[in-house]
Gaussian input, Z-matrix of N, CA and C with variables (Angstrom, degrees):
# hf/3-21g

backbone

0 1
 N
 C     1     B1
 C     2     B2     1     A1
 N     3     B3     2     A2     1     D1
 C     4     B4     3     A3     2     D2
 C     5     B5     4     A4     3     D3
 N     6     B6     5     A5     4     D4
 C     7     B7     6     A6     5     D5
 C     8     B8     7     A7     6     D6
 N     9     B9     8     A8     7     D7
 C    10    B10     9     A9     8     D8
 C    11    B11    10    A10     9     D9
 N    12    B12    11    A11    10    D10
 C    13    B13    12    A12    11    D11
 C    14    B14    13    A13    12    D12
 N    15    B15    14    A14    13    D13
 C    16    B16    15    A15    14    D14
 C    17    B17    16    A16    15    D15
 N    18    B18    17    A17    16    D16
 C    19    B19    18    A18    17    D17
 C    20    B20    19    A19    18    D18
 N    21    B21    20    A20    19    D19
 C    22    B22    21    A21    20    D20
 C    23    B23    22    A22    21    D21
 N    24    B24    23    A23    22    D22
 C    25    B25    24    A24    23    D23
 C    26    B26    25    A25    24    D24
 N    27    B27    26    A26    25    D25
 C    28    B28    27    A27    26    D26
 C    29    B29    28    A28    27    D27
 N    30    B30    29    A29    28    D28
 C    31    B31    30    A30    29    D29
 C    32    B32    31    A31    30    D30
 N    33    B33    32    A32    31    D31
 C    34    B34    33    A33    32    D32
 C    35    B35    34    A34    33    D33
 N    36    B36    35    A35    34    D34
 C    37    B37    36    A36    35    D35
 C    38    B38    37    A37    36    D36
 N    39    B39    38    A38    37    D37
 C    40    B40    39    A39    38    D38
 C    41    B41    40    A40    39    D39
 N    42    B42    41    A41    40    D40
 C    43    B43    42    A42    41    D41
 C    44    B44    43    A43    42    D42
 N    45    B45    44    A44    43    D43
 C    46    B46    45    A45    44    D44
 C    47    B47    46    A46    45    D45
 N    48    B48    47    A47    46    D46
 C    49    B49    48    A48    47    D47
 C    50    B50    49    A49    48    D48
 N    51    B51    50    A50    49    D49
 C    52    B52    51    A51    50    D50
 C    53    B53    52    A52    51    D51
 N    54    B54    53    A53    52    D52
 C    55    B55    54    A54    53    D53
 C    56    B56    55    A55    54    D54
 N    57    B57    56    A56    55    D55
 C    58    B58    57    A57    56    D56
 C    59    B59    58    A58    57    D57
 N    60    B60    59    A59    58    D58
 C    61    B61    60    A60    59    D59
 C    62    B62    61    A61    60    D60
 N    63    B63    62    A62    61    D61
 C    64    B64    63    A63    62    D62
 C    65    B65    64    A64    63    D63
 N    66    B66    65    A65    64    D64
 C    67    B67    66    A66    65    D65
 C    68    B68    67    A67    66    D66
 N    69    B69    68    A68    67    D67
 C    70    B70    69    A69    68    D68
 C    71    B71    70    A70    69    D69
 N    72    B72    71    A71    70    D70
 C    73    B73    72    A72    71    D71
 C    74    B74    73    A73    72    D72
 N    75    B75    74    A74    73    D73
 C    76    B76    75    A75    74    D74
 C    77    B77    76    A76    75    D75
 N    78    B78    77    A77    76    D76
 C    79    B79    78    A78    77    D77
 C    80    B80    79    A79    78    D78
 N    81    B81    80    A80    79    D79
 C    82    B82    81    A81    80    D80
 C    83    B83    82    A82    81    D81
 N    84    B84    83    A83    82    D82
 C    85    B85    84    A84    83    D83
 C    86    B86    85    A85    84    D84
 N    87    B87    86    A86    85    D85
 C    88    B88    87    A87    86    D86
 C    89    B89    88    A88    87    D87
 N    90    B90    89    A89    88    D88
 C    91    B91    90    A90    89    D89
 C    92    B92    91    A91    90    D90
 N    93    B93    92    A92    91    D91
 C    94    B94    93    A93    92    D92
 C    95    B95    94    A94    93    D93
 N    96    B96    95    A95    94    D94
 C    97    B97    96    A96    95    D95
 C    98    B98    97    A97    96    D96
 N    99    B99    98    A98    97    D97
 C   100   B100    99    A99    98    D98
 C   101   B101   100   A100    99    D99
 N   102   B102   101   A101   100   D100
 C   103   B103   102   A102   101   D101
 C   104   B104   103   A103   102   D102
 N   105   B105   104   A104   103   D103
 C   106   B106   105   A105   104   D104
 C   107   B107   106   A106   105   D105
 N   108   B108   107   A107   106   D106
 C   109   B109   108   A108   107   D107
 C   110   B110   109   A109   108   D108
 N   111   B111   110   A110   109   D109
 C   112   B112   111   A111   110   D110
 C   113   B113   112   A112   111   D111
 N   114   B114   113   A113   112   D112
 C   115   B115   114   A114   113   D113
 C   116   B116   115   A115   114   D114
 N   117   B117   116   A116   115   D115
 C   118   B118   117   A117   116   D116
 C   119   B119   118   A118   117   D117
 N   120   B120   119   A119   118   D118
 C   121   B121   120   A120   119   D119
 C   122   B122   121   A121   120   D120
 N   123   B123   122   A122   121   D121
 C   124   B124   123   A123   122   D122
 C   125   B125   124   A124   123   D123
 N   126   B126   125   A125   124   D124
 C   127   B127   126   A126   125   D125
 C   128   B128   127   A127   126   D126
 N   129   B129   128   A128   127   D127
 C   130   B130   129   A129   128   D128
 C   131   B131   130   A130   129   D129
 N   132   B132   131   A131   130   D130
 C   133   B133   132   A132   131   D131
 C   134   B134   133   A133   132   D132
 N   135   B135   134   A134   133   D133
 C   136   B136   135   A135   134   D134
 C   137   B137   136   A136   135   D135
 N   138   B138   137   A137   136   D136
 C   139   B139   138   A138   137   D137
 C   140   B140   139   A139   138   D138
 N   141   B141   140   A140   139   D139
 C   142   B142   141   A141   140   D140
 C   143   B143   142   A142   141   D141
 N   144   B144   143   A143   142   D142
 C   145   B145   144   A144   143   D143
 C   146   B146   145   A145   144   D144
 N   147   B147   146   A146   145   D145
 C   148   B148   147   A147   146   D146
 C   149   B149   148   A148   147   D147
 N   150   B150   149   A149   148   D148
 C   151   B151   150   A150   149   D149
 C   152   B152   151   A151   150   D150
 N   153   B153   152   A152   151   D151
 C   154   B154   153   A153   152   D152
 C   155   B155   154   A154   153   D153
 N   156   B156   155   A155   154   D154
 C   157   B157   156   A156   155   D155
 C   158   B158   157   A157   156   D156
 N   159   B159   158   A158   157   D157
 C   160   B160   159   A159   158   D158
 C   161   B161   160   A160   159   D159
 N   162   B162   161   A161   160   D160
 C   163   B163   162   A162   161   D161
 C   164   B164   163   A163   162   D162
 N   165   B165   164   A164   163   D163
 C   166   B166   165   A165   164   D164
 C   167   B167   166   A166   165   D165
 N   168   B168   167   A167   166   D166
 C   169   B169   168   A168   167   D167
 C   170   B170   169   A169   168   D168
 N   171   B171   170   A170   169   D169
 C   172   B172   171   A171   170   D170
 C   173   B173   172   A172   171   D171
 N   174   B174   173   A173   172   D172
 C   175   B175   174   A174   173   D173
 C   176   B176   175   A175   174   D174
 N   177   B177   176   A176   175   D175
 C   178   B178   177   A177   176   D176
 C   179   B179   178   A178   177   D177
 N   180   B180   179   A179   178   D178
 C   181   B181   180   A180   179   D179
 C   182   B182   181   A181   180   D180
 N   183   B183   182   A182   181   D181
 C   184   B184   183   A183   182   D182
 C   185   B185   184   A184   183   D183
 N   186   B186   185   A185   184   D184
 C   187   B187   186   A186   185   D185
 C   188   B188   187   A187   186   D186
 N   189   B189   188   A188   187   D187
 C   190   B190   189   A189   188   D188
 C   191   B191   190   A190   189   D189
 N   192   B192   191   A191   190   D190
 C   193   B193   192   A192   191   D191
 C   194   B194   193   A193   192   D192
 N   195   B195   194   A194   193   D193
 C   196   B196   195   A195   194   D194
 C   197   B197   196   A196   195   D195
 N   198   B198   197   A197   196   D196
 C   199   B199   198   A198   197   D197
 C   200   B200   199   A199   198   D198
 N   201   B201   200   A200   199   D199
 C   202   B202   201   A201   200   D200
 C   203   B203   202   A202   201   D201
 N   204   B204   203   A203   202   D202
 C   205   B205   204   A204   203   D203
 C   206   B206   205   A205   204   D204
 N   207   B207   206   A206   205   D205
 C   208   B208   207   A207   206   D206
 C   209   B209   208   A208   207   D207
 N   210   B210   209   A209   208   D208
 C   211   B211   210   A210   209   D209
 C   212   B212   211   A211   210   D210
 N   213   B213   212   A212   211   D211
 C   214   B214   213   A213   212   D212
 C   215   B215   214   A214   213   D213
 N   216   B216   215   A215   214   D214
 C   217   B217   216   A216   215   D215
 C   218   B218   217   A217   216   D216
 N   219   B219   218   A218   217   D217
 C   220   B220   219   A219   218   D218
 C   221   B221   220   A220   219   D219
 N   222   B222   221   A221   220   D220
 C   223   B223   222   A222   221   D221
 C   224   B224   223   A223   222   D222
 N   225   B225   224   A224   223   D223
 C   226   B226   225   A225   224   D224
 C   227   B227   226   A226   225   D225
 N   228   B228   227   A227   226   D226
 C   229   B229   228   A228   227   D227
 C   230   B230   229   A229   228   D228
 N   231   B231   230   A230   229   D229
 C   232   B232   231   A231   230   D230
 C   233   B233   232   A232   231   D231
 N   234   B234   233   A233   232   D232
 C   235   B235   234   A234   233   D233
 C   236   B236   235   A235   234   D234
 N   237   B237   236   A236   235   D235
 C   238   B238   237   A237   236   D236
 C   239   B239   238   A238   237   D237
 N   240   B240   239   A239   238   D238
 C   241   B241   240   A240   239   D239
 C   242   B242   241   A241   240   D240
 N   243   B243   242   A242   241   D241
 C   244   B244   243   A243   242   D242
 C   245   B245   244   A244   243   D243
 N   246   B246   245   A245   244   D244
 C   247   B247   246   A246   245   D245
 C   248   B248   247   A247   246   D246
 N   249   B249   248   A248   247   D247
 C   250   B250   249   A249   248   D248
 C   251   B251   250   A250   249   D249
 N   252   B252   251   A251   250   D250
 C   253   B253   252   A252   251   D251
 C   254   B254   253   A253   252   D252
 N   255   B255   254   A254   253   D253
 C   256   B256   255   A255   254   D254
 C   257   B257   256   A256   255   D255
 N   258   B258   257   A257   256   D256
 C   259   B259   258   A258   257   D257
 C   260   B260   259   A259   258   D258
 N   261   B261   260   A260   259   D259
 C   262   B262   261   A261   260   D260
 C   263   B263   262   A262   261   D261
 N   264   B264   263   A263   262   D262
 C   265   B265   264   A264   263   D263
 C   266   B266   265   A265   264   D264
 N   267   B267   266   A266   265   D265
 C   268   B268   267   A267   266   D266
 C   269   B269   268   A268   267   D267
 N   270   B270   269   A269   268   D268
 C   271   B271   270   A270   269   D269
 C   272   B272   271   A271   270   D270
 N   273   B273   272   A272   271   D271
 C   274   B274   273   A273   272   D272
 C   275   B275   274   A274   273   D273
 N   276   B276   275   A275   274   D274
 C   277   B277   276   A276   275   D275
 C   278   B278   277   A277   276   D276
 N   279   B279   278   A278   277   D277
 C   280   B280   279   A279   278   D278
 C   281   B281   280   A280   279   D279
 N   282   B282   281   A281   280   D280
 C   283   B283   282   A282   281   D281
 C   284   B284   283   A283   282   D282
 N   285   B285   284   A284   283   D283
 C   286   B286   285   A285   284   D284
 C   287   B287   286   A286   285   D285
 N   288   B288   287   A287   286   D286
 C   289   B289   288   A288   287   D287
 C   290   B290   289   A289   288   D288
 N   291   B291   290   A290   289   D289
 C   292   B292   291   A291   290   D290
 C   293   B293   292   A292   291   D291
 N   294   B294   293   A293   292   D292
 C   295   B295   294   A294   293   D293
 C   296   B296   295   A295   294   D294
 N   297   B297   296   A296   295   D295
 C   298   B298   297   A297   296   D296
 C   299   B299   298   A298   297   D297
 N   300   B300   299   A299   298   D298
 C   301   B301   300   A300   299   D299
 C   302   B302   301   A301   300   D300
 N   303   B303   302   A302   301   D301
 C   304   B304   303   A303   302   D302
 C   305   B305   304   A304   303   D303
 N   306   B306   305   A305   304   D304
 C   307   B307   306   A306   305   D305
 C   308   B308   307   A307   306   D306
 N   309   B309   308   A308   307   D307
 C   310   B310   309   A309   308   D308
 C   311   B311   310   A310   309   D309
 N   312   B312   311   A311   310   D310
 C   313   B313   312   A312   311   D311
 C   314   B314   313   A313   312   D312
 N   315   B315   314   A314   313   D313
 C   316   B316   315   A315   314   D314
 C   317   B317   316   A316   315   D315
 N   318   B318   317   A317   316   D316
 C   319   B319   318   A318   317   D317
 C   320   B320   319   A319   318   D318
 N   321   B321   320   A320   319   D319
 C   322   B322   321   A321   320   D320
 C   323   B323   322   A322   321   D321
 N   324   B324   323   A323   322   D322
 C   325   B325   324   A324   323   D323
 C   326   B326   325   A325   324   D324
 N   327   B327   326   A326   325   D325
 C   328   B328   327   A327   326   D326
 C   329   B329   328   A328   327   D327
 N   330   B330   329   A329   328   D328
 C   331   B331   330   A330   329   D329
 C   332   B332   331   A331   330   D330
 N   333   B333   332   A332   331   D331
 C   334   B334   333   A333   332   D332
 C   335   B335   334   A334   333   D333

   B1=1.4463
   B2=1.5242
   B3=1.3044
   B4=1.4637
   B5=1.5325
   B6=1.3473
   B7=1.4671
   B8=1.5313
   B9=1.3271
   B10=1.4672
   B11=1.5271
   B12=1.3084
   B13=1.4739
   B14=1.5246
   B15=1.3372
   B16=1.4626
   B17=1.5243
   B18=1.3330
   B19=1.4591
   B20=1.5139
   B21=1.3285
   B22=1.4536
   B23=1.5208
   B24=1.3142
   B25=1.4546
   B26=1.5155
   B27=1.3096
   B28=1.4627
   B29=1.5234
   B30=1.3207
   B31=1.4600
   B32=1.5189
   B33=1.3317
   B34=1.4463
   B35=1.5241
   B36=1.3096
   B37=1.4557
   B38=1.5193
   B39=1.3211
   B40=1.4683
   B41=1.5202
   B42=1.3049
   B43=1.4584
   B44=1.5135
   B45=1.3400
   B46=1.4652
   B47=1.5252
   B48=1.3197
   B49=1.4592
   B50=1.5284
   B51=1.3144
   B52=1.4638
   B53=1.5230
   B54=1.3306
   B55=1.4640
   B56=1.5262
   B57=1.3305
   B58=1.4624
   B59=1.5316
   B60=1.3190
   B61=1.4608
   B62=1.5293
   B63=1.3195
   B64=1.4702
   B65=1.5290
   B66=1.3360
   B67=1.4610
   B68=1.5270
   B69=1.3352
   B70=1.4629
   B71=1.5217
   B72=1.3376
   B73=1.4653
   B74=1.5261
   B75=1.3385
   B76=1.4664
   B77=1.5259
   B78=1.3227
   B79=1.4669
   B80=1.5248
   B81=1.3183
   B82=1.4682
   B83=1.5234
   B84=1.3277
   B85=1.4667
   B86=1.5203
   B87=1.3327
   B88=1.4582
   B89=1.5189
   B90=1.3333
   B91=1.4706
   B92=1.5300
   B93=1.3321
   B94=1.4600
   B95=1.5185
   B96=1.3270
   B97=1.4643
   B98=1.5165
   B99=1.3274
   B100=1.4619
   B101=1.5195
   B102=1.3247
   B103=1.4584
   B104=1.5252
   B105=1.3241
   B106=1.4659
   B107=1.5211
   B108=1.3159
   B109=1.4612
   B110=1.5174
   B111=1.3439
   B112=1.4576
   B113=1.5245
   B114=1.3337
   B115=1.4658
   B116=1.5255
   B117=1.3222
   B118=1.4591
   B119=1.5222
   B120=1.3247
   B121=1.4585
   B122=1.5269
   B123=1.3055
   B124=1.4603
   B125=1.5182
   B126=1.3187
   B127=1.4665
   B128=1.5151
   B129=1.3095
   B130=1.4555
   B131=1.5149
   B132=1.3365
   B133=1.4609
   B134=1.5202
   B135=1.3245
   B136=1.4576
   B137=1.5155
   B138=1.3243
   B139=1.4657
   B140=1.5166
   B141=1.3230
   B142=1.4629
   B143=1.5354
   B144=1.3309
   B145=1.4540
   B146=1.5134
   B147=1.3258
   B148=1.4604
   B149=1.5177
   B150=1.3362
   B151=1.4569
   B152=1.5193
   B153=1.3254
   B154=1.4596
   B155=1.5223
   B156=1.3028
   B157=1.4624
   B158=1.5189
   B159=1.3467
   B160=1.4627
   B161=1.5241
   B162=1.3226
   B163=1.4697
   B164=1.5292
   B165=1.3104
   B166=1.4626
   B167=1.5195
   B168=1.3208
   B169=1.4539
   B170=1.5234
   B171=1.3285
   B172=1.4542
   B173=1.5243
   B174=1.3257
   B175=1.4548
   B176=1.5190
   B177=1.3367
   B178=1.4612
   B179=1.5235
   B180=1.3129
   B181=1.4604
   B182=1.5243
   B183=1.3356
   B184=1.4685
   B185=1.5103
   B186=1.3355
   B187=1.4572
   B188=1.5286
   B189=1.3154
   B190=1.4615
   B191=1.5285
   B192=1.3180
   B193=1.4662
   B194=1.5304
   B195=1.3264
   B196=1.4711
   B197=1.5260
   B198=1.3320
   B199=1.4664
   B200=1.5273
   B201=1.3410
   B202=1.4689
   B203=1.5303
   B204=1.3143
   B205=1.4689
   B206=1.5236
   B207=1.3258
   B208=1.4639
   B209=1.5312
   B210=1.3337
   B211=1.4598
   B212=1.5254
   B213=1.3262
   B214=1.4677
   B215=1.5297
   B216=1.3175
   B217=1.4650
   B218=1.5302
   B219=1.3235
   B220=1.4623
   B221=1.5265
   B222=1.3328
   B223=1.4593
   B224=1.5224
   B225=1.3356
   B226=1.4639
   B227=1.5265
   B228=1.3204
   B229=1.4650
   B230=1.5248
   B231=1.3239
   B232=1.4587
   B233=1.5291
   B234=1.3276
   B235=1.4718
   B236=1.5185
   B237=1.3238
   B238=1.4656
   B239=1.5311
   B240=1.3349
   B241=1.4637
   B242=1.5249
   B243=1.3382
   B244=1.4684
   B245=1.5226
   B246=1.3346
   B247=1.4628
   B248=1.5347
   B249=1.3332
   B250=1.4662
   B251=1.5215
   B252=1.3176
   B253=1.4636
   B254=1.5245
   B255=1.3230
   B256=1.4649
   B257=1.5263
   B258=1.3363
   B259=1.4636
   B260=1.5225
   B261=1.3201
   B262=1.4680
   B263=1.5249
   B264=1.3406
   B265=1.4585
   B266=1.5243
   B267=1.3328
   B268=1.4664
   B269=1.5255
   B270=1.3170
   B271=1.4629
   B272=1.5266
   B273=1.3067
   B274=1.4609
   B275=1.5228
   B276=1.3373
   B277=1.4648
   B278=1.5169
   B279=1.3326
   B280=1.4533
   B281=1.5150
   B282=1.3111
   B283=1.4531
   B284=1.5254
   B285=1.3251
   B286=1.4680
   B287=1.5191
   B288=1.3215
   B289=1.4660
   B290=1.5243
   B291=1.3380
   B292=1.4641
   B293=1.5284
   B294=1.3222
   B295=1.4652
   B296=1.5181
   B297=1.3246
   B298=1.4549
   B299=1.5185
   B300=1.3284
   B301=1.4706
   B302=1.5299
   B303=1.3436
   B304=1.4720
   B305=1.5231
   B306=1.3299
   B307=1.4682
   B308=1.5265
   B309=1.3289
   B310=1.4669
   B311=1.5231
   B312=1.3263
   B313=1.4565
   B314=1.5188
   B315=1.3203
   B316=1.4622
   B317=1.5173
   B318=1.2898
   B319=1.4517
   B320=1.5195
   B321=1.3393
   B322=1.4594
   B323=1.5275
   B324=1.3316
   B325=1.4621
   B326=1.5386
   B327=1.3313
   B328=1.4613
   B329=1.5365
   B330=1.3433
   B331=1.4563
   B332=1.5231
   B333=1.3373
   B334=1.4664
   B335=1.4991
   A1=109.93
   A2=116.06
   A3=122.52
   A4=110.01
   A5=117.59
   A6=119.31
   A7=110.32
   A8=117.55
   A9=119.30
   A10=111.48
   A11=115.06
   A12=122.68
   A13=109.74
   A14=117.30
   A15=121.79
   A16=109.37
   A17=115.82
   A18=121.20
   A19=110.56
   A20=115.63
   A21=120.83
   A22=109.90
   A23=114.27
   A24=122.43
   A25=105.57
   A26=116.37
   A27=121.06
   A28=106.70
   A29=115.93
   A30=121.74
   A31=109.31
   A32=114.44
   A33=120.87
   A34=107.38
   A35=116.99
   A36=121.04
   A37=109.45
   A38=114.80
   A39=121.69
   A40=108.06
   A41=116.06
   A42=121.57
   A43=114.83
   A44=117.34
   A45=120.12
   A46=110.09
   A47=115.67
   A48=121.24
   A49=110.22
   A50=117.23
   A51=121.45
   A52=111.70
   A53=116.12
   A54=119.32
   A55=110.69
   A56=117.21
   A57=121.11
   A58=110.51
   A59=117.01
   A60=120.76
   A61=111.01
   A62=116.99
   A63=120.88
   A64=110.66
   A65=116.95
   A66=120.69
   A67=110.91
   A68=116.65
   A69=120.62
   A70=110.75
   A71=117.56
   A72=121.17
   A73=111.43
   A74=116.86
   A75=121.11
   A76=110.03
   A77=117.08
   A78=121.33
   A79=112.12
   A80=117.54
   A81=121.01
   A82=110.82
   A83=116.93
   A84=120.16
   A85=112.69
   A86=116.63
   A87=120.99
   A88=113.73
   A89=117.48
   A90=123.01
   A91=111.44
   A92=116.75
   A93=121.55
   A94=111.46
   A95=116.90
   A96=122.02
   A97=108.69
   A98=115.22
   A99=120.35
   A100=110.29
   A101=116.42
   A102=121.88
   A103=108.41
   A104=115.99
   A105=121.30
   A106=106.82
   A107=115.98
   A108=120.75
   A109=108.88
   A110=115.96
   A111=122.56
   A112=108.33
   A113=116.19
   A114=121.09
   A115=109.77
   A116=117.36
   A117=120.97
   A118=109.04
   A119=116.08
   A120=121.90
   A121=109.77
   A122=116.33
   A123=122.88
   A124=106.68
   A125=116.84
   A126=121.63
   A127=109.74
   A128=115.48
   A129=121.85
   A130=106.41
   A131=116.21
   A132=120.25
   A133=110.63
   A134=115.18
   A135=123.13
   A136=107.97
   A137=118.21
   A138=121.46
   A139=109.73
   A140=115.56
   A141=123.27
   A142=112.18
   A143=115.73
   A144=121.65
   A145=116.30
   A146=118.13
   A147=118.65
   A148=111.20
   A149=114.63
   A150=121.35
   A151=108.13
   A152=115.72
   A153=122.06
   A154=109.31
   A155=116.04
   A156=122.67
   A157=106.24
   A158=115.63
   A159=120.66
   A160=111.15
   A161=117.37
   A162=119.30
   A163=108.89
   A164=116.38
   A165=121.99
   A166=108.38
   A167=115.03
   A168=121.48
   A169=106.85
   A170=116.71
   A171=123.04
   A172=108.75
   A173=116.62
   A174=122.18
   A175=108.49
   A176=116.30
   A177=122.51
   A178=105.78
   A179=115.79
   A180=123.23
   A181=108.69
   A182=118.11
   A183=122.62
   A184=108.44
   A185=116.99
   A186=119.85
   A187=111.66
   A188=114.97
   A189=122.29
   A190=108.56
   A191=116.33
   A192=120.41
   A193=111.89
   A194=116.80
   A195=120.44
   A196=112.56
   A197=117.55
   A198=120.94
   A199=113.30
   A200=117.63
   A201=119.66
   A202=111.97
   A203=118.40
   A204=120.23
   A205=112.00
   A206=117.17
   A207=120.89
   A208=110.90
   A209=117.46
   A210=121.00
   A211=110.06
   A212=116.61
   A213=120.34
   A214=110.71
   A215=116.92
   A216=120.96
   A217=111.16
   A218=117.46
   A219=121.20
   A220=111.10
   A221=116.95
   A222=120.14
   A223=110.20
   A224=116.80
   A225=120.25
   A226=112.00
   A227=117.67
   A228=121.74
   A229=113.01
   A230=117.50
   A231=120.41
   A232=114.11
   A233=117.26
   A234=121.00
   A235=111.03
   A236=116.37
   A237=120.53
   A238=113.24
   A239=118.37
   A240=121.09
   A241=110.73
   A242=115.83
   A243=120.70
   A244=110.81
   A245=116.99
   A246=122.65
   A247=108.42
   A248=117.70
   A249=118.43
   A250=112.06
   A251=114.60
   A252=120.46
   A253=108.12
   A254=116.26
   A255=122.45
   A256=105.73
   A257=115.76
   A258=121.55
   A259=109.05
   A260=116.33
   A261=121.67
   A262=109.91
   A263=115.64
   A264=122.41
   A265=107.37
   A266=118.20
   A267=119.44
   A268=111.62
   A269=115.49
   A270=121.65
   A271=106.69
   A272=116.69
   A273=122.11
   A274=112.08
   A275=116.50
   A276=121.85
   A277=108.50
   A278=115.17
   A279=120.38
   A280=110.48
   A281=116.16
   A282=122.92
   A283=108.38
   A284=117.19
   A285=122.44
   A286=113.54
   A287=117.33
   A288=119.56
   A289=111.04
   A290=117.80
   A291=120.64
   A292=110.20
   A293=116.44
   A294=119.38
   A295=110.92
   A296=117.55
   A297=121.05
   A298=111.41
   A299=116.45
   A300=120.75
   A301=111.09
   A302=116.84
   A303=119.74
   A304=109.51
   A305=117.53
   A306=121.21
   A307=111.24
   A308=117.44
   A309=121.29
   A310=112.59
   A311=117.19
   A312=120.93
   A313=114.61
   A314=116.17
   A315=121.74
   A316=106.96
   A317=115.53
   A318=120.46
   A319=109.77
   A320=118.31
   A321=119.89
   A322=112.91
   A323=115.06
   A324=121.84
   A325=112.07
   A326=117.44
   A327=120.05
   A328=112.63
   A329=117.76
   A330=121.27
   A331=112.21
   A332=118.18
   A333=121.61
   A334=111.08
   D1=132.82
   D2=-178.44
   D3=-71.83
   D4=133.13
   D5=177.86
   D6=-67.22
   D7=153.47
   D8=179.98
   D9=-65.74
   D10=152.89
   D11=177.44
   D12=-55.35
   D13=130.64
   D14=175.99
   D15=-67.55
   D16=141.36
   D17=-179.36
   D18=-115.20
   D19=163.05
   D20=177.73
   D21=-152.08
   D22=167.68
   D23=168.67
   D24=-114.96
   D25=128.39
   D26=175.90
   D27=-106.50
   D28=128.37
   D29=178.26
   D30=-101.18
   D31=137.77
   D32=173.22
   D33=-147.82
   D34=167.29
   D35=175.68
   D36=-130.51
   D37=156.75
   D38=175.99
   D39=-134.09
   D40=156.65
   D41=-176.96
   D42=-81.33
   D43=-10.00
   D44=-179.96
   D45=-153.07
   D46=161.50
   D47=176.38
   D48=-62.05
   D49=-40.20
   D50=-179.18
   D51=-62.19
   D52=-44.75
   D53=178.67
   D54=-65.39
   D55=-41.92
   D56=179.37
   D57=-61.64
   D58=-42.98
   D59=178.85
   D60=-64.80
   D61=-39.26
   D62=177.87
   D63=-63.44
   D64=-44.30
   D65=177.64
   D66=-62.54
   D67=-44.42
   D68=178.88
   D69=-60.51
   D70=-43.21
   D71=178.61
   D72=-59.36
   D73=-44.25
   D74=179.03
   D75=-59.37
   D76=-45.54
   D77=-176.58
   D78=-70.01
   D79=-44.07
   D80=-179.14
   D81=-69.04
   D82=-48.58
   D83=-178.66
   D84=-65.71
   D85=-26.98
   D86=177.52
   D87=-86.72
   D88=5.06
   D89=-177.90
   D90=59.24
   D91=26.89
   D92=177.32
   D93=-89.38
   D94=-12.41
   D95=178.58
   D96=-149.02
   D97=146.35
   D98=175.44
   D99=-86.17
   D100=-28.99
   D101=-175.60
   D102=-154.98
   D103=140.39
   D104=172.21
   D105=-131.22
   D106=118.50
   D107=176.68
   D108=-96.58
   D109=138.93
   D110=-178.07
   D111=-116.48
   D112=122.74
   D113=-177.60
   D114=-126.46
   D115=131.06
   D116=174.72
   D117=-73.09
   D118=130.77
   D119=-179.58
   D120=-139.70
   D121=170.50
   D122=168.65
   D123=-118.28
   D124=126.81
   D125=178.96
   D126=-107.96
   D127=135.03
   D128=172.93
   D129=-118.55
   D130=126.63
   D131=-171.91
   D132=-154.42
   D133=163.41
   D134=177.18
   D135=-98.27
   D136=123.02
   D137=-178.17
   D138=-147.03
   D139=127.76
   D140=177.11
   D141=50.69
   D142=46.17
   D143=173.02
   D144=84.47
   D145=5.45
   D146=179.17
   D147=-143.35
   D148=158.73
   D149=176.00
   D150=-84.72
   D151=130.32
   D152=-179.97
   D153=-118.25
   D154=151.90
   D155=175.46
   D156=-138.69
   D157=115.19
   D158=-172.75
   D159=-139.23
   D160=147.87
   D161=169.78
   D162=-72.59
   D163=141.04
   D164=176.52
   D165=-142.90
   D166=172.46
   D167=173.20
   D168=-117.78
   D169=123.88
   D170=178.69
   D171=-87.69
   D172=128.89
   D173=175.06
   D174=-103.48
   D175=125.68
   D176=172.57
   D177=-108.82
   D178=108.84
   D179=-170.66
   D180=-103.90
   D181=115.66
   D182=179.67
   D183=-93.89
   D184=121.45
   D185=-173.58
   D186=-157.03
   D187=177.42
   D188=173.31
   D189=-80.47
   D190=137.84
   D191=-179.29
   D192=-58.32
   D193=-32.46
   D194=-179.74
   D195=-66.27
   D196=-13.48
   D197=-179.06
   D198=-94.31
   D199=3.96
   D200=-176.82
   D201=-51.79
   D202=-50.91
   D203=-176.56
   D204=-60.39
   D205=-40.04
   D206=179.30
   D207=-68.72
   D208=-38.76
   D209=177.08
   D210=-64.87
   D211=-45.39
   D212=178.37
   D213=-58.51
   D214=-46.17
   D215=179.94
   D216=-61.26
   D217=-42.63
   D218=179.28
   D219=-64.12
   D220=-43.65
   D221=178.81
   D222=-62.33
   D223=-48.73
   D224=-178.78
   D225=-61.34
   D226=-32.79
   D227=-179.33
   D228=-73.30
   D229=-21.54
   D230=-173.35
   D231=-122.54
   D232=7.11
   D233=-173.69
   D234=-98.04
   D235=146.77
   D236=179.47
   D237=-86.56
   D238=-17.38
   D239=-178.05
   D240=-78.87
   D241=146.75
   D242=172.78
   D243=-68.71
   D244=-37.04
   D245=-177.44
   D246=-132.28
   D247=77.95
   D248=-179.64
   D249=-72.98
   D250=149.55
   D251=172.69
   D252=-70.59
   D253=126.23
   D254=173.15
   D255=-143.31
   D256=105.10
   D257=-174.39
   D258=-129.13
   D259=129.29
   D260=178.37
   D261=-97.05
   D262=131.07
   D263=176.53
   D264=-121.63
   D265=120.22
   D266=-179.36
   D267=-67.94
   D268=145.44
   D269=173.18
   D270=-93.58
   D271=114.07
   D272=-178.41
   D273=-85.38
   D274=-39.37
   D275=-178.46
   D276=-149.86
   D277=160.94
   D278=175.91
   D279=179.23
   D280=173.74
   D281=178.97
   D282=-63.39
   D283=120.70
   D284=-173.28
   D285=-52.08
   D286=-44.26
   D287=-177.56
   D288=-66.58
   D289=-37.20
   D290=177.54
   D291=-67.16
   D292=-45.89
   D293=179.45
   D294=-62.43
   D295=-37.50
   D296=175.72
   D297=-62.48
   D298=-40.02
   D299=177.54
   D300=-62.40
   D301=-42.28
   D302=177.64
   D303=-60.74
   D304=-45.83
   D305=-179.99
   D306=-60.90
   D307=-41.14
   D308=-179.23
   D309=-66.88
   D310=-26.29
   D311=-173.69
   D312=-107.06
   D313=15.23
   D314=170.84
   D315=-126.46
   D316=151.15
   D317=-176.57
   D318=-109.85
   D319=109.53
   D320=-179.30
   D321=-56.16
   D322=151.89
   D323=-176.95
   D324=-53.05
   D325=-42.54
   D326=-176.32
   D327=-63.80
   D328=-16.98
   D329=179.20
   D330=-95.86
   D331=-0.58
   D332=-177.45
   D333=-83.23

């Protein structure tokens, strides 16, 4: 029996709610993610020689691990940042029915 598709959460940020919603639409409509949660945050970071503090929107992207490259490409194609945050976090465990829903609503690379 084939093991179930590995899942992950990909984290990214956007500079505005509008940009975050646009990125989420691209990922959901492209079947690259089953769910994208958008959270208002404040980021403090070092950039180009100075400390910055800016409002951002954090995207938590629920998807199949095999789709990481496609998700990264989609984000890079539609993002306003020169160096956007794109970080993959493996899902080790979770509620079976929820994980099944994520698998049903993402399209593995081999089916593209």
